Every structure is written in C-alpha cells, then in structure tokens.
N, C-alpha and C positions, 0 to 999 in steps of 0.2 A: 706252695705258698711261701712268700718271703716278706717279712715285715707287715703282715696283714693282721690288723686288730691286735689280739693277744699273742700272736705268733711272732716273736722277735727275731727269729732266725728262719732259715729255709727248712720247710717241712714238706714231705711227700706223703700223701694219703692215698693208698691204693684201694680200688673197688674191684673185688674178685667176682667171678661168675656166681650167680645166685644172689643171696642176701648178704649184705655187709652191715653189721651193727657197730655203732660207735658208743662206747660207754665211758663214764667218768663222773667225778663229783661235780657239784654245781660250781660254775665259774671256771671250769677247766678249759672251755673253748669249744664244746661240742656244737653249739649253735653257730659259732663263727665259721665252722666248716661249711654248713649250709649257706651262710651268707657269702662265703667266698665263691661257691658255685653260682649263686644268683648274680654276684658281682660280674662274673665273666659273661653270663647269659644276657646281661644288659637290661636291667629293669628300668622303667621310665622314671621312677622316683627312688631317691636314696633311702627313703623311709622303709622300703621293702627289705633293705639289708640293715635296718636298725642303725641308721646314721643320719645326722643332720646335714652333713655335706661330705663329699667324697674324701676330703683330707682327714676326716675323722677315722677313716679306715686304716690310716698309716699308724704303725706301732709307735706308741707315745712313751715308751720306757717301762711301762708296767708298774706294779706295786713297789718293786725294788728300785725304782727311779733310775733305771739304766738309761743310757744315751738314746734319745729318740731318733728314729729314722726319718729320712726326708722323702722316701718313696715306698711303695708296696707293689708287689707283683703276684698275680695268680694265674696259673695255667691249667686248663682242662685238656686232658688227652682222651680222644675218642677212638674206639675201634671202628674203622671204616672199611672193613673187609667186604661188607655187603654194599658198599658204595651208596649208602643212604644220604650221606653228605655229598654234594656235587663236586667232589675233588678227587682227582685220580691219584689217590694215595691210600695205603692200608691204614695209616694212622694220621689223624688230624689233631693238631695242637692249637688251641685258641688261648692266647695270652693277652692279659690286660694289665696295664701299669698306670699308676697315678703317682705323679711327682710334683713336689712342692716347687713353686717358682715365685716367691714373694716379690712384690713391687713396692715402690715408695707409697703410691696411692692405694695399693691393694695388697696388704700383707698376706691375705688368704688365697692369693692367686695360685693356680696349679695347672698342670697339663696332663691330659689323659691320652695314652697310647694303646693301639690295638695291633696285634700281630696274628697272622694265620700261617702256621708252619714256619715261623721266623721271618715272614715277610710283612712289611708295614701294610695295614688295612685301616678300615674305619668301622664305626658302630653300625652303619647301614650294611656293610659287608657281613658283619657278624649276624645281624638280624636276618638278612636274606638267606644266609647259609643255614642258620638254625631253623628258620621257618620251613625250608625245604624238607628238613627232617622232623617237622612238627614239634619243635622245641622252642619254648618262649620263656624269657625271664619273668614275664608277668602272667604266664599261664599256670597250669596246674600240673606241670611235670614234677614240681616239688610241692608236697603237701605239708603245710605248716601246722603247727599246733592250733587246734580249734577249727581247721578247715572242714573236717568231716562233720562235726556237730553243726556248723553253719550251713553245710550243704543239706543236711537232713531237715533243718528247721525252715529253710527257704521254701517259697511257693513254687508252683509249676512253671510260671513264667520265668522267674529268676533262675530256677534250676535248668530250664531250657537254655537260657543265656549262658550259664556256666558250661553246659554240654557243648554249645556252639563254640565257646571260647576254647574248650579242650580240643575239640575236633578241628579248630582253625577256621571254622565257617565264618565267624564274625570278622576275623581279619580279612578273609577272602571277600566277604561282602563289602567291607570298607574299601578294600583295594578296587573292587568292581565299581563302587560308587565314585571313587577318586578317578579311576580310569574313564568312566562315563563323562565326568565333568571335564577332564582333560581332552577327551575326544570331542566334546561339544566346542571347547575353546579352539581346538585344532581345526574343526570344521569351519568355525567362524573366521579363523585366521586364513584358512585356505580360500574361503569365499572372498575375503577382503583382498588377499594377494591376487586372486583371479581377476578382480576388478582392476587392481593396479596394473597387472600385466596386460590386460586388454587396453587400458589407456596408454601404456608404454608402447604396445604394438602399433596402436593408431598413430602415436607420435612418431615412432620410428618409420612408419610408412610415409608420413608427411615429410620427415627429414630426408628420407631416401629420394622422394620426388623432388624436393628442393635441391638435393645434391646433384641429381641427374640434370636438372635445369641449369645449375651452376656449371657443370661440366660442358653442357651444350653451349652455354654462353661463352665460356672460355675458348671452346673450339672455334665458334664463329668469330670471336674477337681475334684469335690468332690468324684466321683466314683473312679478316679485314686488314690486319697489319701487313700480312704478306702481299695482298692486292695493292695496298697503298704504296708499299715499298717498291713493287714492280712498276707501278705508274710513275713514281718519282724517278726511278732508275731509267725508265724509257725516256722521260722528258729530259733528264740530264744528258742522255746520249744524243738526243735531237739537238739540244743547245750546243753541245760540244761539236757536232757536225756542222752546224751553222757557223759557229766561231771559226772552225777550221776553214770553211769556204771563205769567210771574210778575211782570214789571214792570208789565204791564197790570193785574193783580190788585192790586198794591201801589198803583198810581195810583187804582184804584177805592176801595180802603180809605182813601186820603188824602182823596178827595172826601167819603166818608161821615164821616170824622173832622172835616172842615171844617164839614159840616152840623151835627154834634153840638156842635162848638164854638160855632156860631152860636146853637143852641138853648140851650146852657148860659149864654151871655151874656144872652139874653132872660130866662131864669129868674132869673139873678142880679140883673138890673135890677128885676124884679118883687119879689124878696126885699128889695132895698134900699128900695123904696117902702113895702113892708109894715113894715119896720123904722122908717122915718120916722113912719108913722101910729101905730105902737106907742109911740114916744117922745112923740108928741103926746098920746095917751091917758094916758100916765103923768103927764105934766105936768098934765093936767086933773084926774087923781085926786089928785095932790099938792095942787093948789089947793083941792080940795073939803075937805081937812082931815080930822081924826078919827084916833083910834087905829087903828080898823079899816082906814082907808085907808092908814095908815102900814104896818100889817102886810101889807095887800095889796100895797103898793108894795115892801115888803121881799121878800115872796114873788115879786112880779113881777121884782124885781132879781135875786133868786136864780135864778128861772127864766131870766131873761135871761142871767145868767152861765152857767147850764147850756147855754142855747141857743148862747151864744158859744163855749163849749167844744165843743159838738157841731159848730158851724160851723167851728171851727178844725180839728176832726178831719176834717170833710168836706173842708175846704181841703187838709188834709194828704193826705186820700185822693185828692183831685183832683190834687194835686201828684204823688202816687205814680202816679196814672193817666198823668199827663203824662210822668213818667219812664219808665213802661212803654211808652208810645207811642214815646218817643224811643229806648228800648232796642229796640223792635220795628223801628223804622226802621234802626237800626244793624245789627240782625240781618239785615235784608233786604240792606243794602249790603255786609255782610261775611259771606259764606257759610261761611268757615272757623271763626267763633266763634258761629254761630247756635245750635248745640245747647247749648253751655254757657250762653249768655245766656237761652235758653228755659227751662232748668232754674231759673236764678236768678229769671226772671220768674214761673215757677210757684210758687216758694217765696214770692216777694213777694206774689203773688196770694192764696196761702193765708193769709199774714199779714194782708193787707188784709181778706180775708173774715172772719177772726177779729175784726179791729178793727171791721168793719161789724156783726158779730154783737153785739159789746160795745156799739157805738153804738145798735143797735136795742134792746138791753135797757135802755140808759140812756134812750132815747127813751120806752120803755114806762113806766119809772119817772117820767120827767118828765110823761108823759101822766096817770099816776095822780095826781101832785101837782096838775096842772092841774084834774083832776076834783074833787079835794078843795077847791082854791081856788074852783072854780065853785060847789060846794055851799055853801061858806062865804059867797060873795058873794050867793047866792040868798037867804040868811037876813038880809042887811043891809038898809039903807034904800034909798030911791029912788035916791040917788047911787050906791049899790052896784049897783042894778039897771042903771043906765046904764053903770057900769063893767063889769058882767057882760056887757052887750050888746057893749061894746067888746072885752071878753075873748073873746066868741063870735066877733066878727069876726077878732080875732087868732087864735082857734082855727081859724077857717076858713082864714085866711092860712097858719097853721102847717100845717094839713092839706094846703093846696095846696103849701106848701114841701116837706112830707113826700112828697106825691105826686110832685113834681118830682124829689125825691131818689130816690124809688123808680124813677122812669123812668130817672134817671141810672144807678142800679144795674143796671136791665135793659140799658141801653145798654152798661154796663161788661161785663155778662155776655156780651152779644152780641160785644163786642170781644174778650173773652177767648176765646169760642168761635172767632171768626175767627182769633185768634192761634194757638189750638190747631190749627185747620185748616191755617193757614199753616205752623205748625211741622211738621205731618205732611207737607205738601208739601215743605217744606225738607228734612226727613229723607229723603223719597224722592229729592229732588234730590241730597242728600248721598250717598245710596246709589248713585244713577246716576253721580254724579261719581266716587265711589270705583271703580265698575265701569269707567268710562271711563279713570280714571287708571291702573287696573290694565292695561286693554287698551293704553293708551298706553305704559306701562312695558314691556309685553310686545312691543309694536311696536318701541319703542326698543331693547329687547334683541335682537329679531330683526334690526333694522337694524344694530345693533352687530356681531352675529354675521355678518350678510351682509357688512358692511364688512370685518370680519376675513377672511372667506372671500374677498372680492374682493381685499383686499390680498395674501392668500396666492396667489390666482389670478394677480394682477398679477406678484408675485414669481416664481411658477412660469412664467408666460408670458415674463417677462423672461429667466429662466434658459433656457427652451426656445428663445427667440429668439437668446440668446447661443450656445447649443449649435448651433442651426441655422446661425447665422452662421459659427461655427467649422467646422461640417461643410461649409458652402458654400465657406468659404475653403479647407478641405482639398480639397474637390472641384475648386475652381478651380485649386489648386496641382497636383493630380493631373491635371486636364485639361491644364494647361500642360506638365506632365511628359509626359503622353500625346502632346500635340502635338509636343513636342520629340522624343519617341521615334519618333512617326510620321514626323516630318521627317527624323530620322536614318535611319529605315528607307527612306524614299523616296530620301534621298541615297545610302544604301548600295545600294538597288536600281538607281538610276541608275549608280552606280559599277560595280555588278556587270554591268549591261547594257553599260556602256561597255567594261569589261574583257572581257566575253564577246565583244562585237563586235571588240575589238582582238585577242582570242585567235583568233576565227574568221578575222579578217583575216591574223593572223600564221600561223595554220595553213594558210590558203589560199596565203599567200606561200611557206610552207615546202613545200607540195605543188606550188607553181608555177602554181596555177590563176589565170586572169584573172577579171575581174568578170563578163564575158559567160558564161564557163563555169560559174561559181558560180550565176548567176541561172537558167541552163538546168537545172542539177541541182536547185535549189530548186523550180522550176516542175514538174519531174518528180516530186519528193517530195510536192508539194501536189496532184498530179493534174491540173495545168493542161495539161501536155503528155503525150500518150500515145505509146508506141513508142520512148522514149528509154531506152537500156540503161545508159549511163554513159560515162566517159572510159576511154581505154586504160590509164592509170595505175590507175584504180579497178578495172577488170576483170582486169588482169594480176596474177598471183601470182608473186613473185620471192623467191628466197632472200635473206636480209638481207645476205649478204656480196657480192651482186651489185647491191644497190640503187644505189650511186653510179655504177657502170658503166652501169646501165640508164638512169639520169637523164641522164648525159653523152651516151650513144648516142641516146636517144630525143629529148631536148631538148623543144621545143615540141610535137612530134608526140604526146607522152604526154597532151596536153590535148585531143586530137581526140576528138569525141563520136560514139559509135556509135549509129546509129538503125536502125529496121526498113527504111525505104525512103526514096526521095527526096522523097515527099510529106511525111513527118514532118520531114525536113530543111528543106523549104521553110516549113512551119509554124513551126519553131523560128527560122528566119532572120527571118520576119515578126514573131515575138514580140520578137526583139532589136531590130528596126528601130523598132517602135512605141514601145518603152520607152527607145530611145536608149541601149542597153547596150553597144554596140561590136560586135566581130566574134568568130566562133568557127568552128572547122573541124569539119565533120560527115562521117561515114563511113557512107553507106547500105549496108546489107548486100546489097541487090539489085544494087548497082553495083560491089561490090568484086571484084577479080580476084587470084588467088593469084600472088604474085611469086616470081621465082627469083633466087638469089644470083648475083652477078657473079663473074668469074674471080678478081679481086683478093681478094674475100671468101672464095672457095673456097680460095685459097692460104693466106690468113691463118688459116682455121679448122683447116688441117692442121698448124699449129704445135703442138708438144707443150704449150706454155704456155697455149694458147688453150683455154678451157673449152667453146667451141662457139658456135653462133648464139644471138642473143637470143631468137629464137622458140622454140628448144629449152629455154632456161633459164626 
C-alpha cells in the first residue's frame, strides 16, 4: 500500500501460509488493510470500503497534518502456481491506483488506473479474472464484522441467496440471463439482416440483369456504328469512282477541244491568206481604172465591210464559244453551280443560234449581192473578166471559208450536244449526290440519336454503377455488421460454454462429485460404460430436511459408484487409468453384504430426538 487512508508511506503486508493475525490498538489501521484488499477486488460501492468517494481513500496528512498525497496505490500479489487465475505466471499482481485530477468545474475529479502484472487493464478485466478464481469484492471472501451473526439470523431463502452468491451461482445466473437476452437480440438482428440480405440479393439480381442488357445494347450499338460506317465508306468509294469517270470524260472533251482549236487556227490562217490575195486583187482592179472598176471596188469594199462585220460576228460567236467552254469547265469543277450555269449556257446557246441564223441570212444577202456583182462583171471588158476571175477565186475562197464556218458550226453543235450530255450526267450526279447527302444526313441523324442513346446509356450505366456501388457498400457494411454479430454470437457462445462449464463445475462441487466420478457418469450417459447405475447420492431419495445430515453422515461415501459386478468395476477403473482421471470408489452389487448397526448406533437411534437410521430415511 502507498498513501492509502492512514498509511502515508509505502507499506508491505505479507500473508504467510496458514493463519495470519493482525493486531494493534484502535485507530491503528487494522481495518484499513481489509479495505485495501476490497479496494483492489473492485466493490460496486465505495461504502463497502468505508468511503464516501474514492478520493477519500488518499492519505490526507493524518493527525500530524503532514503533507497530503494526491494519489494512492494498492497491489495484491497472488500465488498462481496452481493456475487458478487464467494467466500463465506463477505470481499475479493486481494493482489499483486512484489519482486526483481537479478541474475548474469539478475540483473533486479523479482518475482510476488498473494494472495486471504491470500492464494496463480495466475493472472488467479485474472482475473477469477474479470471477474465474471465485473471488469477488462484493462476495463473502472477506467476512466483515457482524457478517456471521447476520448469516445466522437470516431466513432460509436469504441464506440460500448468500450461499449462491458465495458459490458464484447468482453471478452465473445473471450472466446466463444477460446472455439469453443478448442471444434473443442477436437472433432478431440476424433475422432482420437476413431480410435485408434477401432484398439486396434480389436487387443485385435485377441490377445484374440490367447490366447484361446494357452490355448487350452497347455491343449492338457498336455493330450498328460499324455497319453504318461501312455503308458510308462504300458509298464514298462509289462516288469517287463516278467522279473519276466524269474526270476522264472531261479530259477527253478537253483533248477534242484542243484538236478543234488546232483546226480553227489552221482555218484562220487560210482565211488570212485569202484576205491578203483579195487585197492584192483589189489593188490590181484599182490600178486598171475606170468608173466600173471604181464601182466594183466600192461594191467590193462594201462586201468587204459586210464580210468584216460577219467576221466580227463570227469572232464574237467564237468568243462566246470560248466563254461557253470556260463556263463548261467551271461547271465541271464546281458541281454545286452546274445546273444554274447549264441553264445560262442554254440561254446563251439559243441567243448564239439566233445570231447565227441572222448571220446566215446576212450571208445569203451578201451572196446575192456577189451574184449581182458577178453578173455585172460578166458584162464588162476584159479587165473586168480578169477581175471576175479573181472574184471567182475569191468566191471559192469565200465558199471555203463558209464551209469552214459550217464545219465550225457543226463542231459547235457537237460540243453543245456533248455539253447537254454532260449536263444530263451532271444532273444525274446531282441527283445521286442529293440521295447520298440525304442518306448521309440520315446516317448523321441516326449517329446523333445513337450518340444521345449512348450518352443516356452511359448516364444510366453510371447511375446503375453508383447504385451498385452503394448497394455493395451497404452489403459490405451489413457483412461487417453480420461479422460483428457473428463474432459477438461466438463470444457469447464461448462465454455461455464457459459459464455452463463453470456452472457444471460448481454444480459438481455443490454435489461434492470429484472429476473421476463425473467422467464415469458421463461415460455411462454416452453409452461408453455398461452396468453403471450411478452414485449413492444420485440413487438415494432423502427428504429435504435431512439433506444436510445425510451429507455430513455420508461424506465421501455418497460419491461411491454402484455397478452390476466386479467386471464392470474393473472396466471403469481401466477407463479412469487410461484417461488419467484419478480414482473413484465402486460398489459391485455381486460383492455387497448387508451390514448391521453397532451397539452405539442402536443406543443412539433409541433416543426420542433421533429420527432413525439413514437407511430408513
């Protein structure tokens, strides 16, 4: 002890084998030693150790007004060589300390510490450890002053309660009742958890089905995307092939155009040469003189003017044709404006045709005038004949020029026909292009819808995964709770088994049976040993008012086991020897002899206060 009550310093009190008596005058602290022992054993109330509160146990300075301590410590040292305390040590030291820790709002505040062999523990650890050795701070291990008188004066019911408390049966009954309540709560919790788990399993099954449907939808969606991409790729290849064919046709038209341009240049060169010869003829006519020559020259000049106008119109027509060719090339290069440009080209072509018709009519008028001039020249003199010859040559050259012009017209018509054919093909391509554009728009719409559906599927999948995660989290929590409940059930079962074993042990102790007797009875109940009837105490039926007397009179002989014969006894003895269970007394029925009471017993039974022989009771 240290600073405990009246002990202001460290004091060691030994307890030797046998009896230890502590003597001293009143107020010397004899009772404080008992209070110190109870303090370590952990009573439920501080009144059991004669204190209002635990801080009253700390040394307060005593009568001499020494310096008061702020803590007290008491240690109990047990001899545990028989391992009655469930600790693998020959010596077990239980230490309890109370230390003041005043606070502003609670000046009486304190802390209590528990130690087992120097290691931190708790009050429940002390209680469990001491209960295993049938020691209790509130029990009757320590008999206080007045306890014996109180026990004698109490009634049978109260005395039975005291005996149960001493034997630990009341504590065991309370533990059993508590365990039963906890078991009922655990069963209810298990049933509720089972319902929750069933619901979770059903939900998980539904979620798994929805997940499989989502995966199937995603797989089909991917296949749809792949099929649409293949269709679009195939259509793209077809369009490219058609455009390549059109490009080849355009290149062919360009080559024909170049040939025509070459032919046109040759014809133009021939025309220029004829023009030069015509000018030479005109000069020769002018040099020949005469009024008629002047008139012819004037007519030739007027015809030349008309021819120049016709040539200018032909040049304009050619320029128009060049513009048409340019426009055709632009139409080929730009598919979006082909139709409009083709319509414009058609209108221009019609206008050109009208102009050509006008030019043809003008050429006919010019031809008539030339015929008239030719007639007039045929009536002139020899010079006029030569001029007429020159005019014939010019006429031939004019006819050749007209023929070339006609060929150019034919070429133009062929070009126009080719343009019309190309326009038709372009229109078909435009229609095909429109179809493809529509299909592409449809595919883009389907892709957009599929993307929206995919986004919705992703959101739904995310939501389902979140719900699944929450459910799995709940399942994990429930599993943890179930594990905790199962752990508690196992702990309770172990405690129940421990309490049951302790109860059986206490019951056997109460009946007075040894371990060997108990094992023989268990072997009999399990059918391992035949011919065993039981103990004398088990087979005898005694009135309850004679039980104590019978136990005192019978003693250990009440544990004797009655068997059929000595062979059964020998088998039972061999059973005890093999299992190293100790010794027991056996009474074979084939060897037992009826005994007779002795003289002293006969005299005692004749006493009026004697109820009779134990055999008769």
